[in-house]
C-alpha positions as CSV (number, residue, x, y, z in Angstrom):
1,M,0.2,0.1,0.2
2,R,0.9,3.6,-0.7
3,N,0.6,4.4,3.4
4,D,2.9,1.5,3.7
5,L,6.1,2.9,1.4
6,D,5.3,6.6,2.9
7,Q,5.9,4.4,6.4
8,I,9.3,3.8,4.8
9,N,10.3,6.8,2.9
10,A,9.9,8.7,6.4
11,A,11.8,6.4,8.3
12,F,14.8,6.6,5.5
13,R,15.0,10.4,6.0
14,G,18.7,11.2,7.9
15,T,20.3,8.8,6.7
16,P,21.9,7.0,3.7
17,L,19.1,5.2,1.9
18,A,17.2,9.0,1.5
19,G,16.2,10.4,-1.3
20,L,15.9,6.5,-2.3
21,P,12.9,4.7,-4.6
22,I,11.3,2.5,-3.0
23,G,8.6,1.0,-4.4
24,H,6.7,-3.3,-4.4
25,G,8.5,-6.6,-4.7
26,P,7.6,-9.7,-5.1
27,S,5.7,-11.8,-3.2
28,G,5.0,-8.3,-0.3
29,T,9.3,-7.6,-0.6
30,L,9.5,-4.2,-1.1
31,L,12.9,-2.8,-3.8
32,V,14.7,-0.1,-3.2
33,P,16.4,0.4,-6.6
34,D,19.5,2.4,-7.9
35,V,21.8,1.2,-4.5
36,D,25.1,2.6,-5.3
37,P,27.6,-0.2,-5.6
38,D,30.4,1.3,-3.6
39,R,28.3,1.8,-0.5
40,L,26.0,-1.2,-0.7
41,H,27.3,-2.3,3.3
42,E,26.5,1.2,4.3
43,V,23.2,0.9,3.3
44,W,22.5,-2.3,4.2
45,Q,23.7,-1.1,7.6
46,A,21.6,2.0,7.4
47,A,18.1,-0.3,6.1
48,E,19.7,-2.9,9.4
49,A,19.4,-1.0,11.8
50,L,15.9,0.3,10.8
51,V,14.4,-2.9,11.5
52,P,12.7,-1.7,15.2
53,V,10.9,0.4,12.8
54,T,10.3,-0.4,9.5
55,G,9.4,-5.0,10.7
56,R,11.5,-6.0,7.7
57,R,14.4,-7.1,7.1
58,P,16.7,-6.0,4.6
59,V,19.4,-7.8,1.8
60,M,21.5,-6.1,-1.0
61,V,19.7,-8.5,-4.2
62,T,20.5,-7.5,-8.3
63,D,19.2,-7.4,-11.1
64,D,22.0,-8.8,-13.1
65,F,20.5,-12.1,-13.1
66,D,16.5,-12.3,-12.4
67,D,14.6,-9.6,-15.0
68,G,11.7,-10.9,-12.2
69,L,13.7,-7.9,-9.7
70,T,11.3,-5.1,-11.0
71,I,9.4,-2.7,-9.0
72,R,5.5,-3.5,-9.3
73,P,3.1,-1.1,-9.9
74,E,0.3,-3.2,-7.1
75,P,1.6,-5.1,-3.7
76,E,2.5,-9.4,-4.1
77,Q,0.7,-10.7,-1.8
78,G,3.4,-13.1,0.1
79,P,2.8,-16.1,2.2
80,S,0.4,-16.3,5.1
81,E,0.8,-15.5,8.5
82,T,0.5,-19.7,8.2
83,E,2.9,-21.5,5.5
84,L,5.7,-19.3,6.9
85,R,5.1,-20.3,10.9
86,A,4.8,-23.6,9.3
87,F,8.3,-22.7,7.3
88,T,9.8,-21.5,10.5
89,E,8.8,-24.7,12.4
90,A,9.8,-27.4,9.9
91,A,13.5,-24.6,9.6
92,A,13.8,-24.8,13.8
93,S,13.1,-29.0,13.3
94,S,16.2,-29.5,10.4
95,D,20.0,-30.1,11.3
96,P,21.3,-28.4,8.2
97,W,24.4,-29.7,9.0
98,L,23.5,-32.9,7.5
99,A,22.0,-32.1,4.5
100,Y,25.4,-29.6,4.3
101,H,28.2,-31.3,4.1
102,H,30.9,-31.0,2.0
103,Y,32.0,-34.2,-0.6
104,S,35.0,-33.2,0.3
105,E,34.8,-34.4,4.0
106,D,34.7,-38.1,3.6
107,H,37.7,-38.2,1.1
108,Q,40.4,-40.4,2.5
109,V,44.3,-39.1,1.6
110,D,46.6,-41.5,0.4
111,E,50.5,-41.2,-0.4
112,G,51.0,-38.1,-3.3
113,E,48.7,-36.5,-2.1
114,I,49.0,-35.2,1.6
115,A,51.6,-31.6,-0.4
116,Y,48.4,-31.5,-2.4
117,H,45.9,-30.9,0.7
118,A,49.0,-29.7,3.0
119,C,50.1,-26.5,1.0
120,G,45.9,-25.4,0.4
121,A,45.3,-22.5,-2.5
122,T,47.3,-19.7,-0.7
123,G,50.4,-22.2,-1.8
124,I,52.8,-21.5,2.0
125,D,53.9,-25.0,2.5
126,L,53.1,-26.8,5.3
127,T,54.3,-31.1,4.5
128,A,56.6,-30.6,7.2
129,L,54.5,-30.1,9.8
130,A,52.7,-33.4,8.9
131,S,55.7,-35.5,7.8
132,D,55.0,-38.8,10.7
133,V,51.2,-39.0,9.4
134,V,50.4,-42.1,9.1
135,L,48.3,-42.7,6.0
136,P,45.9,-43.3,4.2
137,T,43.9,-41.1,6.7
138,P,41.0,-38.4,6.6
139,L,41.4,-35.2,5.2
140,P,39.3,-33.6,7.8
141,A,41.7,-35.6,10.3
142,L,44.8,-34.2,9.0
143,E,42.9,-30.7,8.1
144,R,42.8,-30.8,11.9
145,L,46.9,-32.0,12.5
146,L,47.4,-29.5,9.7
147,Y,46.2,-26.9,11.9
148,D,46.6,-26.8,15.3
149,R,50.2,-27.8,14.6
150,L,49.9,-24.1,12.3
151,L,48.5,-22.4,15.7
152,A,52.1,-23.5,17.8
153,D,54.0,-22.5,14.6
154,A,53.2,-18.3,15.4
155,D,55.5,-17.3,12.3
156,L,53.9,-19.8,10.4
157,H,51.0,-19.1,11.3
158,A,51.8,-15.2,10.5
159,E,53.0,-16.3,7.8
160,V,49.1,-18.2,6.4
161,L,47.1,-15.0,7.9
162,D,48.8,-12.5,6.0
163,D,47.8,-14.3,2.4
164,V,44.0,-15.3,3.8
165,R,42.7,-12.6,5.9
166,L,40.6,-11.6,2.8
167,V,38.0,-13.8,2.8
168,T,36.7,-12.5,5.6
169,Q,36.8,-8.5,4.8
170,T,34.3,-6.6,2.6
171,E,37.7,-5.9,0.1
172,Y,37.1,-9.8,-0.5
173,W,33.2,-9.2,-1.5
174,Y,31.9,-9.8,-4.7
175,T,30.0,-6.7,-5.6
176,P,27.1,-6.7,-8.9
177,D,27.0,-4.0,-11.2
178,S,23.3,-3.2,-10.7
179,V,22.4,-3.2,-7.0
180,L,19.1,-3.6,-5.1
181,L,18.0,-3.4,-1.2
182,M,15.3,-5.6,-1.0
183,L,13.0,-4.9,2.1
184,L,11.7,-8.3,2.1
185,P,8.3,-9.1,5.0
186,T,9.1,-9.8,8.2
187,N,11.6,-9.2,11.2
188,D,12.6,-12.3,11.9
189,V,15.4,-14.6,10.8
190,R,14.8,-17.5,10.7
191,S,11.8,-16.8,8.3
192,S,13.9,-14.6,6.1
193,A,14.8,-17.1,4.3
194,Y,11.5,-18.5,2.1
195,W,12.9,-15.2,0.1
196,V,16.4,-15.7,-0.6
197,D,18.1,-16.8,-3.2
198,F,21.4,-19.2,-2.9
199,N,21.3,-21.6,-5.1
200,G,22.8,-23.7,-2.0
201,A,18.7,-23.9,-1.4
202,L,16.8,-24.9,-4.8
203,T,14.4,-26.8,-3.5
204,P,11.2,-25.9,-0.2
205,D,13.9,-28.2,2.2
206,Y,17.0,-26.9,1.2
207,Q,15.4,-23.6,1.4
208,Q,14.0,-24.9,5.6
209,K,17.9,-25.9,6.1
210,L,18.8,-22.6,5.3
211,A,16.5,-20.7,7.7
212,E,18.2,-22.3,10.2
213,V,21.8,-21.7,9.2
214,L,20.8,-17.9,9.0
215,A,18.9,-18.7,13.4
216,Q,22.5,-20.5,14.3
217,W,24.8,-18.2,12.6
218,R,22.7,-15.4,14.2
219,H,22.8,-16.4,17.6
220,R,26.1,-17.9,17.6
221,W,28.6,-15.4,16.0
222,D,25.6,-12.8,15.5
223,A,25.5,-13.4,11.7
224,R,23.4,-10.7,9.8
225,L,23.1,-11.7,6.2
226,V,24.1,-8.6,4.1
227,A,23.5,-10.2,1.2
228,S,22.6,-12.7,-1.3
229,W,23.7,-12.7,-5.0
230,G,22.2,-16.4,-6.5
231,T,25.6,-18.4,-5.7
232,M,26.4,-16.1,-3.4
233,L,26.3,-15.2,-0.4
234,Q,27.7,-12.0,2.2
235,F,27.8,-12.2,6.6
236,Q,28.5,-9.7,8.9
237,V,29.9,-10.9,11.5
238,G,29.4,-9.7,15.3
239,R,31.6,-12.3,17.0
240,R,34.1,-13.4,15.1
241,P,35.2,-17.6,16.6
242,T,38.6,-17.6,18.2
243,P,41.4,-19.7,17.1
244,G,41.3,-23.8,17.8
245,D,37.9,-25.6,18.0
246,E,35.8,-22.4,17.2
247,A,37.6,-21.4,14.5
248,W,37.4,-25.4,13.7
249,A,33.4,-25.4,14.0
250,A,32.8,-22.7,11.9
251,A,35.3,-23.3,9.3
252,G,33.8,-26.5,9.2
253,Q,30.2,-25.0,8.4
254,L,31.1,-22.6,6.3
255,K,32.7,-25.0,3.8
256,A,29.7,-27.4,3.8
257,L,27.1,-24.4,2.9
258,A,30.1,-23.3,0.3
259,P,32.2,-25.9,-1.4
260,N,33.2,-23.8,-4.7
261,L,34.9,-21.5,-1.8
262,E,38.9,-22.4,-3.0
263,L,40.6,-22.5,0.4
264,S,41.4,-25.6,2.3
265,R,39.3,-25.8,5.6
266,W,42.9,-25.2,7.6
267,E,42.9,-21.5,6.0
268,V,39.1,-20.4,6.4
269,A,40.1,-21.2,10.4
270,V,42.7,-19.5,10.4
271,A,40.8,-16.3,7.9
272,L,37.8,-16.0,10.2
273,P,39.3,-14.6,13.7
274,A,40.6,-12.6,12.4
275,G,37.6,-11.5,9.7
276,D,34.0,-9.3,9.9
277,A,32.7,-10.5,7.2
278,W,32.1,-13.4,5.1
279,F,31.3,-15.1,1.9
280,V,30.1,-18.7,1.0
281,H,29.6,-19.6,-2.8
282,D,28.4,-22.5,-4.3
283,R,27.1,-22.6,-7.7
284,P,26.0,-25.2,-10.4
């Protein structure tokens, strides 16, 4: 309704959102087009701060790959309260980590492969740290051993951190040519996944599992979804995992949700305590 748009515009005054056009989007959402791609995080932060006023969770989206992300002349019906309640209840009762499982978790490392996995994506060679490993061995066990021994070597850890810290900074984020702010018709983190477009959640069942991931990450790490570009999700993180068990567990979940994040789990675990921006990549 026009009244809704007027109220949102009034809330935008005095913020980086002031003066931007706003209209009705798909499935009960509102769309704010013409966001400066170089200011997308700043604009999102302004919209996030207004959630208590607007009652709508913000997420950045792009119409670079989706012609359906256009302003509608009239509001478009979203899910009913009953439908959305069923969605969130199913999400809350699910265990997403039974479904989101990185393919490498089941890999056995044989003779001749250890150097490949001990170099990771950065090219820093940790083979010497695994000289006493009995092969074959499960890849997760090898990577955890590398990570633990890396933590015990301050100089080597610092060298690896210098190479991987970028992946937890906003400079690593993808920036599309066209950016829109989508205001979802809910202020609830779990139910917001109903509207999130992500290659790793293409069915209702996986959307529910993604909803539970969003809820768990928000509770544990104050991770807030900033952007959804279809094959990528970007998060602002308020509580960084500490080095050791916390970073290792968070890295495993991130890799499970992001099979196309081209870093070893031990590299992700090194990076997570050093930044406030998480990047998820899952392409077809």
